[in-house]
N, C-alpha and C positions, 0 to 999 in steps of 0.2 A: 198221526199226520205225516207225510213222507214231505222229504225236503230234497230238493234239487240240490246237489253239491257239486254239479258239473263246473269246471273251469268258467268264470267270468260271470256267475248267476250270483245274486243277493247273499243266498246261502253259502257259496264258496268264499266269497268276501269276508261275511261275518266270522267264519271258522278260522280264517287266515289270519285276521285282525288279533281274535281270542286267542290263537296261538302265542303272537308275538306279546299279548299283554301279560297271559298267563306265563309266560316263560320267564319274562323279567321281575314278576312280581314274587319276591323273596318271602314277602309276610304270609301270604295265603299258603303257599307250599309249604314253609315252614310250620304253619299250624294245621298242617293235615287236611287242609279244606280240598274238595274234589269239585271240578268243572263237570257238571251231569247234563248241560244242555245248553245249545248256543243258535241263536237264528237273529235275522234283524232287528234290531229293539229288545230283543229277550237272553234271557242267561239263567240258569241254575244253579247254583253252588252249593254242597252239603261240605257238613262239618262236625265233630264230636267235641262236647264239652269235656273238658279234661279237668283234671283235680287242680291245674296250675291254672284254669281260665275261673275260678270259681271267688268269691269274694269273702267278704267278713259273715254275711249272712248264710256262707255255705251254700249257695245259689250261684248260677253263672254269674261272671261279670257284665253287666251293662255294654261295657266296652267291646267285648268279644261279639255281642247279638248284632251291635251298629256294625262291627269290621266284615262280619259274614255279610249283611245285607247291603255293606258299600262295596264288596266285591262283586256281588251280581250286579248293581247298580254300573261300576266302573266297566263290565265286561260288557252288558246290555248297552250303553249309550258310547262305545265304542267299536260297533258292529260296521260302520260305514266308512273305515279308513278316513276318519277325520280325527288328531287329536280332541280328546273330550275330557274334561277337568268335571269336578265338582264346582258349581257355585254355592250352593245352599242344601244342606241334610237337614231333615228333621224325623226322629224316630219317636214312636210312641210304645213302651213296654205294655203290655197286654197279661203277662202270666210268666211267672219265674219258670227258670231252666233250671236241671242239676247236672252235676257230672254224669256223665254215661249217654245225656239225651243228643240224640240224633237230629241237628238242625238241617233243614234247608231255607233257602232265601231264594224266591221265585219272582225276578226282576223284570216288567212290562213297560215298554214306552207306551207314556197317553198320549204325549203332544211332542212336536219337534217341528219349529219355525225360524229359519234364520240360524244363528249361532246359538240358538237355546232349545232346550228340551225338558220334559219333565216324565220321572219315572218314579211306578209305584213297586214297592218290593214288599212282600210278604213274607214271614218268617213263620215257620210251624215246625214242631217238632216230630219226632216219629210216628205219634198216633196221629200227626194232623192237625195237632192241637194250635192253634192261632195264637203265638207269642209273642209279634211285634209287628209293627206296621212300619214302615219306614218311606219316606217322599224324598226323592232326589231330583234338584234341579241342575241341569249338566250345562255347560259353556262350551264350545267347540274353541280350539287354541289355534296358533300356525303348525304347520306340519301333518305327517299321516304317519301309519305305522309302518305301509308297503310303499313301495314304488308306484308312484303314479302309475296308470294304466296297469295294473298287477290284478 
């Protein structure tokens, strides 16, 4: 898929908003996450499960899986230069992950109306195995990421 990143396009706006969000998100960067794809209403984030992210069962902690899904959700719903936060999120864990697994969270906008949005985030491992499904409900708040008209 070819995206139009020329200034003034929806893709350019999504990229600029993602850059602002990514730069200020110390948690994602501190955990070694990477932003692999951004487009209006879409984001893909990857990260590796490290030893410090495992729980008492010696599997990946659910909080880390939630975090990578939430990061993709955050980026996807903030691609329109409107500050947007999570209103409600739910996750279903489908399979365990272990140290060394590489997770990919793929966020896609399902609906956006007024101040509300719904986003589905699929989390898969390096083999494409579906390990979790996350649904996020977003709510816009006052403010923008970029100056108006940028």
